[in-house]
N, C-alpha and C positions, 0 to 999 in steps of 0.2 A: 870368846870366839877364838877358834883355832885356825891356823894357816894351813893345816893339813886337809887335803881334799878327801872326800868320802871314797871308800873303796868300792869296786864293782862287786856285785853279788850275782852269782850264777847258781842255779839249782843243779844238784848232782843228777847226771843222766843215769837212767836205769841201764844196767848191763844187758844189752839185747842178746848176747851170746848165751847167757844163762837161761833166758826166757825161751829161746829157740831150742836149746838142748832139752829143756823140760818138756816141750811139745813133742820132741822126738821120743823121749822116754815114755811119755803117755801113749803115743801112737804104738810103740813096740809092745807095751804091756797090754793094750787093748787088742792088738792083733794076736798076741799069744793066747789071750783068754778066748777070743772068738775061734781061733784055730783049734784049740783044745776042745771046745764045746762041739765042734764039727767032727771031731775024731782024728784030727791031724796032729798027733802028739809030737812027732819029730820036728816039723816046722815050728810048732809052738815053742818047743824047747829052745831053738835057735833065736827066735824073736825075743824070748825072755832073757836069754844069755846076753844079747846086745843091750837090752834095757838095763840089766844089772851092771854091765861093764860101763855104760855111760854114767850111771849113778855113782859108781865107785871111782871113776876117772873123769871129773868134770871139765878137764881141759879140752874135751871134744874127741872127735873121731880121727885122731892123728896116727893111730896104730894100724898095722897091717891087719886086714880082715882075718887072716889065718890065726893071728894071735888072739883077737877078740873072740873068735868062735872056737878056740881051743883045738884047732886042726893041726 
């Protein structure tokens, strides 16, 4: 028998920011696909560009929109 008390156990919380960012990426990709099917190539390009930027920069949307969109 030990005099040391048992340690507390906490389950690790899922990083909600990554989950929410994934939802934004999926939305942007779906929007780009739908816009392209409807013949709106220019807006589709920008939606896909935002999705790509979010995927490559997982810290989130902390940059200026002009940087993300390449303006």
